[in-house]
N, C-alpha and C positions, 0 to 999 in steps of 0.2 A: 449946521450938518451934523448928527454927533458920529462920534467914531463909528460905533456900530453899524450906523448906516453908510459912511465912507466905507467900510471893509465888506459889507453887504455889495456894494457898488463896485470893487474892485474886483470881489468874488464875480459878478456877473460878466463883467469885462474879460476877465479870465476866461470864463464858460465861452461866451461869445468869439474869442480868440479860437478859441480849442477846434471850434466848428468850421473855421477857416480851411478848406484844402484849396489851395491853388494848385496843385498839379491835377486836381480833376476837373481844371477849366481849361477850354479851349484854347488853344494858340490867339486866336482872334480877340476872344473875351479878356483873355492877359494882354493883349497890346493895347485894348481899347481903355481899360482901366489902370494900367502901369501908371500914369503920370497920378490919379488919386490913392494908389496902393502904395507908392514912393512917398508920397505927401503922409499920409497915413502914418507908414511905419517910421519915418524919419520923427514926426510930431510924439509918436510914442515914445522913440526912445529917448528924445529930450526929456519927457515929463518922468519916465521911469527911471532915468538918470538923477533928475532933480531929486524926486521923491529919496531915492538912495543916499544920496550926498548932503542931504536933511537929517535923514537918520543917523548916519555918518559921523556929522558934524555933531550930535549929542553924544558922540560917545560910543556909540553902539554898532552893530556889526549886522549884516546882512548876512543870513546863513541859510545854505538849502536846508529843508525839511529832511528828517531821516526816513528812508521808506521803511516800511515795514517789514 
């Protein structure tokens, strides 16, 4: 996969996560999905940490974009 494709897939994942609004879920829906949600969030955390660590290992910094 090219780097451009990878960045496009990451952007799509960010967009998809931006659409998640757990506060709009009913209490029952949240309880029903809590196990899967927890697993997904933990997996995301681990993967994001791995990618960030790989960037830092190359001597680069992860920086927040400057807002316009």
